[in-house]
C-alpha positions as CSV (number, residue, x, y, z in Angstrom):
1,M,95.8,115.6,142.9
2,R,92.1,114.4,142.5
3,L,91.3,117.5,140.5
4,L,94.3,116.9,138.2
5,I,93.2,113.3,137.6
6,S,89.7,114.4,136.9
7,L,90.9,117.0,134.4
8,L,93.1,114.4,132.6
9,L,90.2,112.0,132.4
10,L,88.0,114.8,130.9
11,V,90.7,115.7,128.3
12,S,91.2,112.0,127.3
13,Q,87.4,111.5,126.9
14,T,87.2,114.7,124.8
15,V,90.1,113.6,122.6
16,F,88.8,110.1,122.1
17,A,85.3,110.5,120.6
18,I,83.7,107.4,119.2
19,P,82.5,108.2,115.7
20,Q,78.7,108.6,115.3
21,I,77.5,106.4,112.4
22,Q,74.5,107.4,110.3
23,H,72.9,105.0,107.9
24,W,70.4,105.2,105.0
25,Q,69.7,103.9,101.5
26,T,70.0,105.8,98.2
27,S,67.0,106.0,96.0
28,N,68.3,103.0,94.0
29,G,69.0,100.7,96.9
30,A,72.6,101.2,97.9
31,N,73.3,101.1,101.7
32,V,75.2,104.2,102.9
33,Y,77.2,104.6,106.2
34,F,78.4,108.0,107.1
35,V,80.6,109.6,109.7
36,A,81.0,113.4,109.8
37,A,84.7,114.3,110.4
38,P,84.9,118.1,110.2
39,D,88.4,118.5,111.7
40,L,90.2,118.0,108.4
41,P,89.2,119.2,104.9
42,M,89.4,115.6,103.6
43,L,86.9,113.1,102.2
44,D,87.2,109.3,102.1
45,V,84.7,107.3,100.1
46,E,84.6,103.5,99.8
47,V,82.2,101.5,97.7
48,V,82.2,97.8,98.3
49,F,80.3,95.1,96.3
50,D,79.5,91.5,97.1
51,A,81.9,90.7,94.3
52,G,85.0,89.2,95.9
53,S,86.9,86.1,94.9
54,A,84.2,83.8,96.3
55,R,82.2,84.9,93.2
56,D,84.8,83.8,90.7
57,G,83.3,80.3,90.1
58,N,85.8,78.3,88.0
59,K,87.5,81.5,86.7
60,S,89.8,82.2,89.7
61,G,91.2,85.7,89.5
62,L,88.2,87.1,87.7
63,S,87.1,89.4,90.5
64,M,90.6,90.8,91.0
65,M,91.1,91.4,87.2
66,T,87.6,93.1,86.9
67,N,88.1,95.3,89.9
68,G,91.7,96.2,88.9
69,L,90.6,97.2,85.4
70,L,88.0,99.7,86.6
71,K,90.6,102.5,87.2
72,E,92.4,101.8,84.0
73,G,90.2,104.0,82.0
74,A,86.5,105.2,82.0
75,A,84.2,106.7,79.5
76,N,86.4,108.4,76.9
77,L,89.4,108.7,79.3
78,S,92.4,106.5,79.0
79,A,94.3,105.2,82.0
80,D,96.9,107.9,81.6
81,Q,94.3,110.7,81.1
82,L,92.4,109.5,84.2
83,A,95.5,109.5,86.3
84,E,96.5,112.9,85.1
85,K,93.1,114.4,85.9
86,L,93.2,112.9,89.4
87,D,96.6,114.3,89.9
88,D,95.4,117.7,88.9
89,V,92.9,117.8,91.8
90,G,95.1,115.9,94.3
91,A,92.7,112.9,94.5
92,K,93.5,109.2,94.5
93,I,91.4,106.2,93.4
94,S,92.4,102.7,94.6
95,A,90.8,99.3,94.3
96,S,91.2,95.9,96.1
97,V,89.5,92.5,96.3
98,G,89.2,90.0,99.2
99,N,87.3,86.8,99.7
100,D,83.9,88.5,100.1
101,M,84.3,92.1,98.9
102,A,85.4,94.1,95.9
103,S,86.3,97.7,96.9
104,V,86.8,101.0,95.1
105,K,88.0,104.0,97.1
106,L,88.4,107.7,96.6
107,R,90.4,110.1,98.7
108,S,90.0,113.8,98.0
109,L,90.1,117.3,99.5
110,T,86.7,118.8,100.2
111,Q,87.4,122.2,98.6
112,P,84.6,122.3,96.0
113,S,86.9,123.1,93.1
114,L,88.8,119.9,93.8
115,L,86.1,117.7,95.2
116,E,83.5,118.1,92.4
117,P,85.8,117.0,89.6
118,A,87.2,114.2,91.8
119,L,83.7,112.8,92.4
120,D,82.9,113.1,88.7
121,L,85.9,110.9,87.9
122,F,85.0,108.5,90.7
123,E,81.5,108.2,89.3
124,L,82.9,107.4,85.8
125,V,85.2,104.7,87.2
126,L,82.3,103.0,89.0
127,T,79.6,103.4,86.3
128,E,81.4,103.7,82.9
129,P,84.6,101.7,82.9
130,S,86.0,101.4,79.4
131,F,87.4,97.8,79.8
132,D,90.2,98.7,77.3
133,A,91.7,95.6,75.6
134,N,95.3,96.9,75.9
135,S,94.9,97.7,79.6
136,F,93.5,94.2,80.1
137,E,96.5,92.5,78.5
138,R,98.9,94.7,80.5
139,L,97.2,93.8,83.8
140,R,97.1,90.1,82.8
141,Q,100.9,90.1,82.2
142,Q,101.5,92.0,85.4
143,S,99.4,89.4,87.3
144,I,101.3,86.5,85.7
145,I,104.6,88.0,86.6
146,S,103.5,88.3,90.1
147,L,102.2,84.8,90.2
148,K,105.5,83.4,88.9
149,Y,107.3,85.2,91.6
150,Q,104.9,83.8,94.2
151,Q,105.7,80.3,92.9
152,Q,109.2,80.8,94.4
153,S,107.9,82.3,97.7
154,P,107.4,79.9,100.6
155,S,105.0,82.3,102.2
156,S,102.8,82.3,99.1
157,I,103.1,78.6,98.5
158,V,102.1,77.7,102.0
159,K,99.1,80.1,102.0
160,R,97.7,78.7,98.7
161,A,98.1,75.1,99.8
162,F,96.6,75.9,103.2
163,Y,93.4,77.6,101.8
164,G,93.0,74.8,99.3
165,A,93.2,72.1,102.0
166,V,91.0,73.8,104.6
167,F,88.2,74.9,102.2
168,D,88.4,72.1,99.6
169,N,85.6,72.7,97.1
170,H,84.3,75.8,98.8
171,P,84.7,79.2,97.0
172,Y,87.1,80.3,99.8
173,A,89.6,77.7,98.6
174,Q,90.5,80.1,95.8
175,L,92.9,83.0,96.4
176,S,91.8,86.2,94.8
177,N,94.9,86.5,92.5
178,G,94.0,83.3,90.7
179,T,96.6,81.0,89.0
180,I,98.7,81.4,85.9
181,K,96.4,79.0,84.1
182,T,93.1,80.7,85.1
183,I,94.5,84.2,84.4
184,N,95.7,83.1,81.0
185,A,92.3,81.7,80.2
186,L,90.3,84.9,81.1
187,K,88.7,86.9,78.3
188,L,87.8,90.5,78.3
189,S,84.2,89.5,77.9
190,D,84.4,87.5,81.2
191,L,85.3,90.7,83.0
192,K,82.5,92.7,81.3
193,Q,80.0,90.0,82.3
194,F,81.2,89.9,85.9
195,Y,81.0,93.7,86.2
196,K,77.4,93.6,84.7
197,R,76.4,90.8,87.1
198,Y,77.8,92.2,90.4
199,Y,78.4,95.9,90.2
200,L,74.8,96.8,90.9
201,A,73.4,99.7,93.0
202,N,71.5,97.3,95.3
203,N,74.6,95.2,95.7
204,A,76.7,98.2,96.9
205,T,77.6,99.5,100.3
206,I,78.9,103.1,100.4
207,S,81.1,104.3,103.3
208,I,81.7,108.1,103.6
209,V,84.0,109.8,106.2
210,G,84.9,113.4,105.9
211,A,84.1,117.1,106.4
212,L,80.6,117.0,105.0
213,N,77.1,117.4,106.5
214,R,74.4,114.8,106.1
215,K,72.7,116.5,103.1
216,A,76.0,116.7,101.2
217,A,76.7,113.1,102.0
218,E,73.3,112.1,100.7
219,N,73.9,114.0,97.4
220,L,77.3,112.5,97.1
221,A,76.1,108.9,97.5
222,N,73.3,109.4,95.1
223,Q,75.7,110.9,92.5
224,I,78.3,108.1,92.5
225,V,75.8,105.2,92.1
226,N,73.0,106.9,90.3
227,K,73.9,105.3,87.0
228,L,74.4,101.8,88.3
229,P,71.4,99.5,87.6
230,N,69.6,97.2,90.1
231,G,69.6,93.5,89.6
232,N,69.3,90.1,91.4
233,L,71.5,90.0,94.5
234,P,74.1,87.2,94.6
235,A,73.0,83.9,96.1
236,P,74.2,83.3,99.7
237,L,77.5,81.5,99.9
238,P,77.4,77.8,100.9
239,E,78.3,77.0,104.4
240,V,81.8,75.8,105.0
241,A,82.1,72.1,105.8
242,A,83.8,71.1,109.0
243,L,86.9,69.0,108.6
244,T,86.4,65.3,109.4
245,K,90.0,64.5,110.1
246,G,93.4,66.1,110.3
247,K,95.6,66.5,107.3
248,T,99.3,67.1,106.9
249,I,100.8,68.5,103.6
250,E,104.6,68.8,103.1
251,I,105.9,70.7,100.1
252,N,109.6,70.5,99.4
253,H,111.2,73.9,98.6
254,P,114.9,74.9,98.6
255,S,114.7,77.4,101.4
256,T,116.7,77.8,104.6
257,Q,113.5,78.0,106.6
258,T,110.3,76.1,106.7
259,K,107.0,78.0,106.7
260,I,104.3,76.3,108.7
261,L,100.5,77.0,108.8
262,I,98.1,75.1,110.9
263,G,94.4,75.7,111.2
264,Q,90.8,74.9,110.2
265,P,87.5,76.7,109.4
266,G,86.8,79.2,112.1
267,V,83.8,81.6,112.4
268,A,81.6,83.9,110.4
269,R,81.2,87.6,111.1
270,G,78.7,88.4,113.8
271,V,78.8,85.1,115.8
272,H,77.8,85.4,119.4
273,D,81.2,84.4,120.8
274,Y,83.3,86.6,118.5
275,F,84.7,88.8,121.3
276,A,85.6,85.8,123.4
277,L,87.5,84.4,120.5
278,Y,89.0,87.8,119.7
279,V,90.3,88.4,123.3
280,G,91.3,84.8,123.7
281,N,93.3,84.8,120.5
282,Y,95.0,88.1,121.5
283,I,96.4,86.2,124.4
284,L,97.1,83.0,122.5
285,G,98.9,84.4,119.4
286,G,97.6,87.8,118.4
287,S,99.5,90.2,120.7
288,G,103.0,89.9,119.3
289,L,105.9,88.9,121.4
290,V,103.9,88.6,124.7
291,S,101.5,86.0,123.4
292,H,101.6,82.3,124.5
293,L,102.8,81.1,121.1
294,A,105.6,83.7,121.0
295,E,106.6,82.9,124.6
296,E,106.8,79.2,124.0
297,V,108.2,79.2,120.5
298,R,110.6,82.2,120.6
299,E,111.3,83.3,124.1
300,K,111.7,79.9,125.8
301,R,113.2,77.9,122.9
302,G,114.4,80.3,120.2
303,L,112.8,78.3,117.5
304,A,111.5,81.3,115.4
305,Y,111.5,85.0,115.3
306,S,107.7,85.1,115.6
307,A,104.7,82.8,116.1
308,Y,101.2,84.0,115.7
309,S,97.5,83.0,115.3
310,Y,94.3,84.8,114.2
311,F,90.7,84.3,113.2
312,I,89.5,85.8,109.9
313,P,85.7,86.0,110.2
314,L,83.9,86.2,106.8
315,K,80.4,85.9,105.4
316,V,80.6,82.2,106.3
317,A,83.3,80.6,108.4
318,G,86.7,82.0,107.5
319,P,89.9,80.3,108.7
320,F,91.6,80.1,112.0
321,I,95.3,80.2,111.3
322,A,98.4,79.7,113.4
323,G,101.8,80.2,111.8
324,V,105.6,80.1,112.2
325,G,108.7,80.2,110.2
326,T,111.5,78.0,111.6
327,S,114.8,76.5,110.7
328,N,114.6,73.3,108.6
329,T,116.3,71.5,111.4
330,T,113.7,72.4,114.0
331,V,110.4,71.9,112.1
332,D,109.2,69.0,114.2
333,Q,110.0,70.7,117.5
334,A,108.4,74.0,116.5
335,L,105.3,72.3,115.2
336,S,105.0,70.2,118.4
337,V,105.3,73.3,120.6
338,M,102.7,75.2,118.6
339,K,100.1,72.4,118.7
340,N,100.7,71.7,122.4
341,T,100.4,75.4,123.2
342,I,97.1,75.7,121.4
343,R,95.9,72.5,123.0
344,K,96.8,73.7,126.5
345,F,95.2,77.1,125.9
346,R,92.0,75.4,124.6
347,K,91.8,73.3,127.7
348,T,92.7,75.9,130.4
349,G,92.2,79.3,128.8
350,P,94.2,82.3,130.1
351,T,94.8,83.2,133.7
352,K,92.8,86.0,135.2
353,K,95.9,88.2,135.2
354,E,96.5,87.5,131.5
355,L,92.9,88.4,130.7
356,K,93.1,91.6,132.7
357,V,96.3,92.6,130.9
358,A,94.9,91.7,127.5
359,K,91.7,93.8,128.1
360,Q,93.9,96.8,129.0
361,G,96.0,96.3,125.9
362,I,93.0,96.0,123.6
363,T,90.8,98.7,125.0
364,G,93.7,101.1,125.6
365,G,94.8,100.7,122.0
366,F,91.4,101.0,120.5
367,P,91.5,104.8,120.1
368,L,94.5,104.3,117.8
369,K,92.5,102.0,115.6
370,I,89.9,104.7,114.8
371,K,92.2,107.8,114.9
372,S,92.1,108.6,111.2
373,N,89.5,108.8,108.5
374,S,91.0,105.9,106.7
375,D,90.8,103.8,109.8
376,I,87.2,104.7,110.4
377,I,86.1,104.0,106.8
378,G,87.6,100.5,107.0
379,Y,85.4,99.8,110.1
380,L,82.4,101.4,108.3
381,S,82.7,99.1,105.3
382,V,82.9,96.1,107.5
383,I,80.0,97.2,109.7
384,G,77.9,97.9,106.6
385,F,78.8,94.9,104.4
386,Y,78.4,92.4,107.2
387,K,75.3,94.1,108.7
388,L,76.9,94.6,112.2
389,P,75.1,96.8,114.7
390,L,75.5,100.6,114.2
391,D,76.8,100.8,117.8
392,Y,79.6,98.3,117.1
393,L,82.3,100.9,117.7
394,H,80.6,102.3,120.8
395,K,80.2,98.9,122.4
396,F,83.6,97.5,121.3
397,N,85.4,98.1,124.6
398,Q,82.3,97.2,126.6
399,N,82.2,93.9,124.7
400,V,85.9,93.3,125.3
401,D,85.6,94.0,129.0
402,S,82.6,91.6,129.4
403,V,84.7,88.6,128.3
404,T,85.5,86.1,131.0
405,V,88.0,83.2,131.3
406,E,85.1,80.7,131.1
407,M,83.8,82.4,128.0
408,I,87.2,82.0,126.3
409,K,87.5,78.4,127.3
410,T,84.0,77.6,126.1
411,A,84.5,79.4,122.7
412,F,87.8,77.8,122.0
413,Q,86.6,74.3,122.9
414,Q,83.6,74.7,120.7
415,R,85.4,76.2,117.7
416,L,88.7,74.4,117.6
417,D,89.4,70.7,117.3
418,L,93.1,69.9,117.4
419,D,92.6,66.5,116.0
420,K,91.1,67.9,112.8
421,M,93.6,70.6,111.9
422,V,95.2,71.1,108.5
423,T,99.0,71.4,108.7
424,V,101.0,72.7,105.8
425,M,104.8,72.9,105.7
426,V,106.9,74.4,102.9
427,G,110.7,74.0,103.1
428,K,113.6,71.7,102.8
429,R,113.3,69.0,105.5
430,S,116.6,67.8,107.1
């Protein structure tokens, strides 16, 4: 029996190999993070820029529109021609924007006859976007249609109001998709200027995961950003101001349920107590139906299908959010239960048994979070962009296991103030 257990442990350790991260800079200053993954003939590349919605200024939606237009034509290729050439080699280019980052991704096979043209196209998208006027107007109209739809969505309404109330005049108050007014006001020249200001080689972080060796990865990184210029790095974002008092916002909406978000500014990436907050929140509201919030709101009282909470760490303090959707007739009860549950958890923390179960759930599930190339590249970009330690993945489970009940209590008591929470409700009150 002991021999069998030893063999099983050996097999599991062999299957679950923590990715080895290599890091260097290109000749023109881009930071590169690379993981060799030789098992599949695939390559994933992500280039992120400090060009998220926090850089929009008074032109909310500018970063999203700029980033979205990159893959709508490059050099002398139209959007259709670019898409056709990518299809011919089985490659895919995608783009996205968040509060801090603007991202452009490539996925391709590593067979040279397919990879080389895919990389050429990716390089064109990054370095020679055409900024076609017709494509710009088409994207603008698509964005406006989406925003009009969101005006009828309680989930979208509550999120926009919540971020505005929590962050006030800070750049994080703006959502990346902008508003109908700001999108309508954008000009093509605004996008070109934004691209020229932020899409710089020394403002780029390149993540590479795939069946390549180090030399090939170096050549690839140099190729895709070789034509990007250097420039002045963006100024640091201002710190997020702490809330001085609680605030409640009620928005009437003709829906059968009321969406509720409560929260406040949370933490930045890399804070010393991140893992205490991460593990603690897993128990409070981050582990689905077995969390405290789900137990109190759903299981004991049947007030909602789900209740949840999470921290979003960013360059500076991102939000702590707890949320629920409940019947219009049970809004006050659901809100009271949520606040009382958070208040109790902040005071007492979890039990030792709950902490043990949480650690087992987190560390046991960690291999699934880094099982694919696309999973790994997401971690690489976060590690690179936020300058986290290169051994972050190796020490993840160790950091989780080191968390104690007292660490969780201390972290939650220092980071959360229940008397200074923003509460936003969107629905039709009884």
